[in-house]
C-alpha positions as CSV (number, residue, x, y, z in Angstrom):
1,M,16.7,26.7,-17.9
2,P,18.6,24.9,-20.1
3,T,16.7,22.3,-22.9
4,P,17.1,19.2,-21.5
5,L,18.2,16.6,-24.4
6,W,15.3,14.4,-25.2
7,L,15.7,10.7,-25.8
8,K,13.8,8.2,-27.3
9,P,14.0,4.5,-25.1
10,N,16.5,3.0,-27.7
11,G,18.5,5.9,-26.1
12,D,19.1,8.2,-29.2
13,P,18.2,11.8,-28.7
14,I,15.5,13.4,-30.4
15,A,16.0,15.2,-33.8
16,C,12.4,16.1,-34.9
17,V,12.6,20.3,-34.4
18,E,8.8,20.2,-34.4
19,K,8.8,17.1,-32.2
20,L,12.1,19.4,-30.1
21,K,9.5,22.0,-30.5
22,V,6.2,20.8,-28.6
23,L,8.5,19.0,-25.3
24,G,9.8,22.4,-25.1
25,E,6.8,24.2,-25.2
26,N,5.2,20.9,-22.9
27,L,7.4,21.8,-20.6
28,E,7.2,25.0,-20.1
29,E,3.9,24.4,-19.8
30,L,4.6,22.4,-16.8
31,Q,6.6,24.8,-15.1
32,Q,4.5,27.4,-15.1
33,M,2.3,25.4,-13.6
34,V,4.3,23.9,-10.8
35,K,4.9,28.1,-10.4
36,D,1.8,28.5,-9.8
37,A,0.7,25.6,-7.6
38,L,3.4,26.8,-4.7
39,E,2.1,30.0,-5.4
40,D,-1.5,28.6,-4.5
41,A,-0.1,26.4,-1.8
42,L,2.2,29.1,-0.5
43,L,-1.0,31.8,-0.1
44,M,-2.7,29.2,1.8
45,G,-0.3,28.4,4.5
46,C,0.9,25.4,3.4
47,S,5.5,25.2,4.1
48,E,7.4,25.7,1.2
49,A,9.2,22.6,1.8
50,C,6.1,20.7,2.7
51,V,5.0,21.4,-0.8
52,R,8.0,20.7,-2.6
53,E,8.2,17.4,-1.1
54,A,4.9,16.5,-2.2
55,F,5.2,17.2,-5.6
56,H,8.6,14.9,-5.4
57,K,7.0,12.7,-4.6
58,G,4.2,12.8,-6.8
59,S,0.5,12.1,-6.5
60,P,-0.6,12.3,-2.2
61,Q,-2.1,9.0,-0.3
62,K,-5.5,8.1,0.4
63,T,-5.9,9.2,4.7
64,E,-8.3,8.5,7.0
65,K,-8.9,11.3,7.4
66,I,-10.4,14.0,5.1
67,V,-10.0,17.8,6.3
68,R,-12.6,20.1,4.7
């Protein structure tokens, strides 16, 4: 996966090598966490499409019934 262009709020690129290193490491960690969570969900019987949709939408809304 290509390295993203990290931008400041004003649109200027982040140029500090140490900041870029930390951002890259954080992104790698997040990608691994998402991969692991997807694999767990698939092992528990969730459909891949359902899990990917949940990841893209963010945290799920509260439901009236909680399944345990």
